[in-house]
PyMOL CGO cylinders between C-alpha atoms (Angstrom):
from pymol import cmd
from pymol.cgo import CYLINDER

trace = [
    CYLINDER, 17.03, -3.47, 28.78, 20.82, -3.13, 29.17, 0.3, 1, 1, 1, 1, 1, 1,
    CYLINDER, 20.82, -3.13, 29.17, 21.29, -4.79, 25.73, 0.3, 1, 1, 1, 1, 1, 1,
    CYLINDER, 21.29, -4.79, 25.73, 18.64, -2.60, 24.07, 0.3, 1, 1, 1, 1, 1, 1,
    CYLINDER, 18.64, -2.60, 24.07, 20.34, 0.57, 25.47, 0.3, 1, 1, 1, 1, 1, 1,
    CYLINDER, 20.34, 0.57, 25.47, 23.70, -0.66, 24.32, 0.3, 1, 1, 1, 1, 1, 1,
    CYLINDER, 23.70, -0.66, 24.32, 22.16, -0.97, 20.67, 0.3, 1, 1, 1, 1, 1, 1,
    CYLINDER, 22.16, -0.97, 20.67, 20.03, 2.21, 21.01, 0.3, 1, 1, 1, 1, 1, 1,
    CYLINDER, 20.03, 2.21, 21.01, 21.33, 4.57, 23.55, 0.3, 1, 1, 1, 1, 1, 1,
    CYLINDER, 21.33, 4.57, 23.55, 18.27, 6.80, 23.33, 0.3, 1, 1, 1, 1, 1, 1,
    CYLINDER, 18.27, 6.80, 23.33, 15.93, 3.90, 24.28, 0.3, 1, 1, 1, 1, 1, 1,
    CYLINDER, 15.93, 3.90, 24.28, 13.85, 4.47, 27.39, 0.3, 1, 1, 1, 1, 1, 1,
    CYLINDER, 13.85, 4.47, 27.39, 12.37, 1.64, 29.42, 0.3, 1, 1, 1, 1, 1, 1,
    CYLINDER, 12.37, 1.64, 29.42, 11.18, 0.25, 32.66, 0.3, 1, 1, 1, 1, 1, 1,
    CYLINDER, 11.18, 0.25, 32.66, 10.73, -3.15, 34.17, 0.3, 1, 1, 1, 1, 1, 1,
    CYLINDER, 10.73, -3.15, 34.17, 7.81, -3.45, 36.63, 0.3, 1, 1, 1, 1, 1, 1,
    CYLINDER, 7.81, -3.45, 36.63, 5.95, -6.50, 37.81, 0.3, 1, 1, 1, 1, 1, 1,
    CYLINDER, 5.95, -6.50, 37.81, 8.07, -8.65, 35.53, 0.3, 1, 1, 1, 1, 1, 1,
    CYLINDER, 8.07, -8.65, 35.53, 7.20, -6.64, 32.37, 0.3, 1, 1, 1, 1, 1, 1,
    CYLINDER, 7.20, -6.64, 32.37, 9.63, -4.73, 30.25, 0.3, 1, 1, 1, 1, 1, 1,
    CYLINDER, 9.63, -4.73, 30.25, 8.20, -1.64, 28.53, 0.3, 1, 1, 1, 1, 1, 1,
    CYLINDER, 8.20, -1.64, 28.53, 10.52, 0.16, 26.20, 0.3, 1, 1, 1, 1, 1, 1,
    CYLINDER, 10.52, 0.16, 26.20, 10.24, 3.02, 23.79, 0.3, 1, 1, 1, 1, 1, 1,
    CYLINDER, 10.24, 3.02, 23.79, 12.74, 3.87, 21.06, 0.3, 1, 1, 1, 1, 1, 1,
    CYLINDER, 12.74, 3.87, 21.06, 12.99, 5.17, 17.57, 0.3, 1, 1, 1, 1, 1, 1,
    CYLINDER, 12.99, 5.17, 17.57, 14.25, 3.00, 14.60, 0.3, 1, 1, 1, 1, 1, 1,
    CYLINDER, 14.25, 3.00, 14.60, 15.35, 4.19, 11.20, 0.3, 1, 1, 1, 1, 1, 1,
    CYLINDER, 15.35, 4.19, 11.20, 15.91, 1.21, 8.76, 0.3, 1, 1, 1, 1, 1, 1,
    CYLINDER, 15.91, 1.21, 8.76, 18.07, 3.09, 6.32, 0.3, 1, 1, 1, 1, 1, 1,
    CYLINDER, 18.07, 3.09, 6.32, 19.76, 6.49, 6.30, 0.3, 1, 1, 1, 1, 1, 1,
    CYLINDER, 19.76, 6.49, 6.30, 17.08, 7.91, 3.93, 0.3, 1, 1, 1, 1, 1, 1,
    CYLINDER, 17.08, 7.91, 3.93, 14.14, 6.41, 5.88, 0.3, 1, 1, 1, 1, 1, 1,
    CYLINDER, 14.14, 6.41, 5.88, 11.99, 8.22, 8.24, 0.3, 1, 1, 1, 1, 1, 1,
    CYLINDER, 11.99, 8.22, 8.24, 12.23, 7.62, 12.02, 0.3, 1, 1, 1, 1, 1, 1,
    CYLINDER, 12.23, 7.62, 12.02, 9.65, 5.24, 13.43, 0.3, 1, 1, 1, 1, 1, 1,
    CYLINDER, 9.65, 5.24, 13.43, 8.82, 5.50, 17.09, 0.3, 1, 1, 1, 1, 1, 1,
    CYLINDER, 8.82, 5.50, 17.09, 7.96, 2.11, 18.70, 0.3, 1, 1, 1, 1, 1, 1,
    CYLINDER, 7.96, 2.11, 18.70, 6.97, 0.54, 21.88, 0.3, 1, 1, 1, 1, 1, 1,
    CYLINDER, 6.97, 0.54, 21.88, 8.23, -2.97, 22.92, 0.3, 1, 1, 1, 1, 1, 1,
    CYLINDER, 8.23, -2.97, 22.92, 6.34, -4.77, 25.67, 0.3, 1, 1, 1, 1, 1, 1,
    CYLINDER, 6.34, -4.77, 25.67, 7.82, -8.03, 26.86, 0.3, 1, 1, 1, 1, 1, 1,
    CYLINDER, 7.82, -8.03, 26.86, 6.90, -10.37, 29.77, 0.3, 1, 1, 1, 1, 1, 1,
    CYLINDER, 6.90, -10.37, 29.77, 8.85, -13.61, 30.27, 0.3, 1, 1, 1, 1, 1, 1,
    CYLINDER, 8.85, -13.61, 30.27, 7.52, -16.59, 28.44, 0.3, 1, 1, 1, 1, 1, 1,
    CYLINDER, 7.52, -16.59, 28.44, 5.26, -14.37, 26.28, 0.3, 1, 1, 1, 1, 1, 1,
    CYLINDER, 5.26, -14.37, 26.28, 5.92, -13.07, 22.81, 0.3, 1, 1, 1, 1, 1, 1,
    CYLINDER, 5.92, -13.07, 22.81, 7.36, -9.69, 22.57, 0.3, 1, 1, 1, 1, 1, 1,
    CYLINDER, 7.36, -9.69, 22.57, 4.83, -7.10, 21.34, 0.3, 1, 1, 1, 1, 1, 1,
    CYLINDER, 4.83, -7.10, 21.34, 5.94, -4.34, 19.11, 0.3, 1, 1, 1, 1, 1, 1,
    CYLINDER, 5.94, -4.34, 19.11, 3.67, -1.38, 18.11, 0.3, 1, 1, 1, 1, 1, 1,
    CYLINDER, 3.67, -1.38, 18.11, 4.16, 1.95, 16.40, 0.3, 1, 1, 1, 1, 1, 1,
    CYLINDER, 4.16, 1.95, 16.40, 3.58, 4.86, 18.79, 0.3, 1, 1, 1, 1, 1, 1,
    CYLINDER, 3.58, 4.86, 18.79, 3.95, 7.69, 16.37, 0.3, 1, 1, 1, 1, 1, 1,
    CYLINDER, 3.95, 7.69, 16.37, 1.71, 8.95, 13.57, 0.3, 1, 1, 1, 1, 1, 1,
    CYLINDER, 1.71, 8.95, 13.57, -0.40, 6.13, 11.97, 0.3, 1, 1, 1, 1, 1, 1,
    CYLINDER, -0.40, 6.13, 11.97, 1.46, 4.37, 9.13, 0.3, 1, 1, 1, 1, 1, 1,
    CYLINDER, 1.46, 4.37, 9.13, 0.15, 5.23, 5.70, 0.3, 1, 1, 1, 1, 1, 1,
    CYLINDER, 0.15, 5.23, 5.70, -1.44, 2.65, 3.50, 0.3, 1, 1, 1, 1, 1, 1,
    CYLINDER, -1.44, 2.65, 3.50, -0.57, 1.83, -0.11, 0.3, 1, 1, 1, 1, 1, 1,
    CYLINDER, -0.57, 1.83, -0.11, -3.29, 3.40, -2.42, 0.3, 1, 1, 1, 1, 1, 1,
    CYLINDER, -3.29, 3.40, -2.42, -4.70, -0.14, -3.20, 0.3, 1, 1, 1, 1, 1, 1,
    CYLINDER, -4.70, -0.14, -3.20, -4.65, -1.41, 0.40, 0.3, 1, 1, 1, 1, 1, 1,
    CYLINDER, -4.65, -1.41, 0.40, -7.31, -1.37, 3.03, 0.3, 1, 1, 1, 1, 1, 1,
    CYLINDER, -7.31, -1.37, 3.03, -5.04, -2.60, 5.83, 0.3, 1, 1, 1, 1, 1, 1,
    CYLINDER, -5.04, -2.60, 5.83, -1.27, -2.72, 6.71, 0.3, 1, 1, 1, 1, 1, 1,
    CYLINDER, -1.27, -2.72, 6.71, 0.29, -6.08, 5.90, 0.3, 1, 1, 1, 1, 1, 1,
    CYLINDER, 0.29, -6.08, 5.90, 1.88, -8.24, 8.49, 0.3, 1, 1, 1, 1, 1, 1,
    CYLINDER, 1.88, -8.24, 8.49, 0.16, -6.57, 11.46, 0.3, 1, 1, 1, 1, 1, 1,
    CYLINDER, 0.16, -6.57, 11.46, -1.91, -8.44, 14.00, 0.3, 1, 1, 1, 1, 1, 1,
    CYLINDER, -1.91, -8.44, 14.00, -5.51, -7.34, 14.58, 0.3, 1, 1, 1, 1, 1, 1,
    CYLINDER, -5.51, -7.34, 14.58, -4.47, -5.44, 17.82, 0.3, 1, 1, 1, 1, 1, 1,
    CYLINDER, -4.47, -5.44, 17.82, -1.97, -3.40, 15.75, 0.3, 1, 1, 1, 1, 1, 1,
    CYLINDER, -1.97, -3.40, 15.75, 1.27, -5.25, 16.88, 0.3, 1, 1, 1, 1, 1, 1,
    CYLINDER, 1.27, -5.25, 16.88, 3.77, -5.80, 14.06, 0.3, 1, 1, 1, 1, 1, 1,
    CYLINDER, 3.77, -5.80, 14.06, 4.19, -9.34, 12.92, 0.3, 1, 1, 1, 1, 1, 1,
    CYLINDER, 4.19, -9.34, 12.92, 7.97, -9.77, 12.89, 0.3, 1, 1, 1, 1, 1, 1,
    CYLINDER, 7.97, -9.77, 12.89, 8.56, -13.49, 12.73, 0.3, 1, 1, 1, 1, 1, 1,
    CYLINDER, 8.56, -13.49, 12.73, 6.93, -16.86, 12.21, 0.3, 1, 1, 1, 1, 1, 1,
    CYLINDER, 6.93, -16.86, 12.21, 5.83, -18.86, 15.20, 0.3, 1, 1, 1, 1, 1, 1,
    CYLINDER, 5.83, -18.86, 15.20, 8.76, -20.63, 16.82, 0.3, 1, 1, 1, 1, 1, 1,
    CYLINDER, 8.76, -20.63, 16.82, 11.50, -18.40, 15.32, 0.3, 1, 1, 1, 1, 1, 1,
    CYLINDER, 11.50, -18.40, 15.32, 11.87, -16.35, 18.39, 0.3, 1, 1, 1, 1, 1, 1,
    CYLINDER, 11.87, -16.35, 18.39, 12.80, -18.18, 21.64, 0.3, 1, 1, 1, 1, 1, 1,
    CYLINDER, 12.80, -18.18, 21.64, 12.82, -16.72, 25.15, 0.3, 1, 1, 1, 1, 1, 1,
    CYLINDER, 12.82, -16.72, 25.15, 16.50, -17.10, 25.61, 0.3, 1, 1, 1, 1, 1, 1,
    CYLINDER, 16.50, -17.10, 25.61, 17.21, -14.68, 22.72, 0.3, 1, 1, 1, 1, 1, 1,
    CYLINDER, 17.21, -14.68, 22.72, 18.00, -11.08, 23.42, 0.3, 1, 1, 1, 1, 1, 1,
    CYLINDER, 18.00, -11.08, 23.42, 15.43, -8.55, 22.17, 0.3, 1, 1, 1, 1, 1, 1,
    CYLINDER, 15.43, -8.55, 22.17, 18.32, -6.37, 20.98, 0.3, 1, 1, 1, 1, 1, 1,
    CYLINDER, 18.32, -6.37, 20.98, 19.77, -9.11, 18.81, 0.3, 1, 1, 1, 1, 1, 1,
    CYLINDER, 19.77, -9.11, 18.81, 16.36, -10.26, 17.39, 0.3, 1, 1, 1, 1, 1, 1,
    CYLINDER, 16.36, -10.26, 17.39, 13.43, -8.07, 17.82, 0.3, 1, 1, 1, 1, 1, 1,
    CYLINDER, 13.43, -8.07, 17.82, 15.19, -4.77, 17.08, 0.3, 1, 1, 1, 1, 1, 1,
    CYLINDER, 15.19, -4.77, 17.08, 16.79, -5.82, 13.81, 0.3, 1, 1, 1, 1, 1, 1,
    CYLINDER, 16.79, -5.82, 13.81, 13.55, -7.68, 12.85, 0.3, 1, 1, 1, 1, 1, 1,
    CYLINDER, 13.55, -7.68, 12.85, 11.50, -4.48, 13.54, 0.3, 1, 1, 1, 1, 1, 1,
    CYLINDER, 11.50, -4.48, 13.54, 13.88, -2.40, 11.47, 0.3, 1, 1, 1, 1, 1, 1,
    CYLINDER, 13.88, -2.40, 11.47, 13.59, -4.92, 8.64, 0.3, 1, 1, 1, 1, 1, 1,
    CYLINDER, 13.59, -4.92, 8.64, 9.77, -4.72, 8.91, 0.3, 1, 1, 1, 1, 1, 1,
    CYLINDER, 9.77, -4.72, 8.91, 9.95, -1.02, 8.43, 0.3, 1, 1, 1, 1, 1, 1,
    CYLINDER, 9.95, -1.02, 8.43, 12.22, -1.44, 5.37, 0.3, 1, 1, 1, 1, 1, 1,
    CYLINDER, 12.22, -1.44, 5.37, 9.68, -3.92, 3.90, 0.3, 1, 1, 1, 1, 1, 1,
    CYLINDER, 9.68, -3.92, 3.90, 6.88, -1.44, 4.77, 0.3, 1, 1, 1, 1, 1, 1,
    CYLINDER, 6.88, -1.44, 4.77, 8.57, 1.34, 2.87, 0.3, 1, 1, 1, 1, 1, 1,
    CYLINDER, 8.57, 1.34, 2.87, 8.98, -0.86, -0.18, 0.3, 1, 1, 1, 1, 1, 1,
    CYLINDER, 8.98, -0.86, -0.18, 5.35, -1.97, 0.12, 0.3, 1, 1, 1, 1, 1, 1,
    CYLINDER, 5.35, -1.97, 0.12, 4.28, 1.68, 0.02, 0.3, 1, 1, 1, 1, 1, 1,
    CYLINDER, 4.28, 1.68, 0.02, 6.04, 2.03, -3.36, 0.3, 1, 1, 1, 1, 1, 1,
    CYLINDER, 6.04, 2.03, -3.36, 5.61, -1.38, -4.93, 0.3, 1, 1, 1, 1, 1, 1,
    CYLINDER, 5.61, -1.38, -4.93, 2.30, -2.45, -3.41, 0.3, 1, 1, 1, 1, 1, 1,
    CYLINDER, 2.30, -2.45, -3.41, 3.52, -5.91, -2.48, 0.3, 1, 1, 1, 1, 1, 1,
    CYLINDER, 3.52, -5.91, -2.48, 5.33, -7.08, 0.61, 0.3, 1, 1, 1, 1, 1, 1,
    CYLINDER, 5.33, -7.08, 0.61, 8.92, -8.05, -0.11, 0.3, 1, 1, 1, 1, 1, 1,
    CYLINDER, 8.92, -8.05, -0.11, 9.61, -9.80, 3.13, 0.3, 1, 1, 1, 1, 1, 1,
    CYLINDER, 9.61, -9.80, 3.13, 8.55, -13.32, 4.10, 0.3, 1, 1, 1, 1, 1, 1,
    CYLINDER, 8.55, -13.32, 4.10, 5.97, -14.48, 6.52, 0.3, 1, 1, 1, 1, 1, 1,
    CYLINDER, 5.97, -14.48, 6.52, 2.16, -15.05, 6.77, 0.3, 1, 1, 1, 1, 1, 1,
    CYLINDER, 2.16, -15.05, 6.77, -0.29, -12.37, 5.59, 0.3, 1, 1, 1, 1, 1, 1,
    CYLINDER, -0.29, -12.37, 5.59, -2.48, -10.84, 8.32, 0.3, 1, 1, 1, 1, 1, 1,
    CYLINDER, -2.48, -10.84, 8.32, -4.20, -8.15, 6.26, 0.3, 1, 1, 1, 1, 1, 1,
    CYLINDER, -4.20, -8.15, 6.26, -7.00, -8.25, 3.76, 0.3, 1, 1, 1, 1, 1, 1,
    CYLINDER, -7.00, -8.25, 3.76, -5.64, -8.35, 0.19, 0.3, 1, 1, 1, 1, 1, 1,
    CYLINDER, -5.64, -8.35, 0.19, -5.60, -5.03, -1.70, 0.3, 1, 1, 1, 1, 1, 1,
    CYLINDER, -5.60, -5.03, -1.70, -8.57, -4.29, -3.98, 0.3, 1, 1, 1, 1, 1, 1,
    CYLINDER, -8.57, -4.29, -3.98, -6.41, -4.83, -6.96, 0.3, 1, 1, 1, 1, 1, 1,
    CYLINDER, -6.41, -4.83, -6.96, -5.41, -8.30, -5.85, 0.3, 1, 1, 1, 1, 1, 1,
    CYLINDER, -5.41, -8.30, -5.85, -9.08, -9.10, -5.20, 0.3, 1, 1, 1, 1, 1, 1,
    CYLINDER, -9.08, -9.10, -5.20, -10.11, -8.00, -8.62, 0.3, 1, 1, 1, 1, 1, 1,
    CYLINDER, -10.11, -8.00, -8.62, -7.37, -9.99, -10.36, 0.3, 1, 1, 1, 1, 1, 1,
    CYLINDER, -7.37, -9.99, -10.36, -8.36, -13.18, -8.52, 0.3, 1, 1, 1, 1, 1, 1,
    CYLINDER, -8.36, -13.18, -8.52, -12.02, -12.90, -9.48, 0.3, 1, 1, 1, 1, 1, 1,
]
cmd.load_cgo(trace, "trace")
C-alpha cells in the first residue's frame, strides 16, 4: 500500500485478513477522463482490478467490453506475466492505465490496440464479416 500511495497519493486502502483493498483514480493521458478503480489483492492470488465509477461505454458495434473477465475485472496481462514478488505500483497501476488508454482508442477505432487474449464476444460487424 505504501508503494501505491507513493505513486498515487490520493489512493485509499486497507489491509485486513491478509487482503489489500485499495481505491484510486487513474487518468491515462491529460485529456482522458478519470477512471475510479478498486484493486483487491491477496498474497499468491492474482490482483483483481475493477472499475467502480459509472459503467464503461461500449463501442457502437460491440456487445461487451474487450479484455474483461466475466466477473467484470479488467484483464491486464497474460498468465505468468505478473509474479507475486512484483509491486502493484510498478505493474498493476501502469498496466491498468494502459488498459484505459486502449479502451479509449477502442471506443473510437472499434478495435483493441493492445495485446492479449480476447474475453469478449466479437462485435456484430466482425461477426458479419466472418460469415
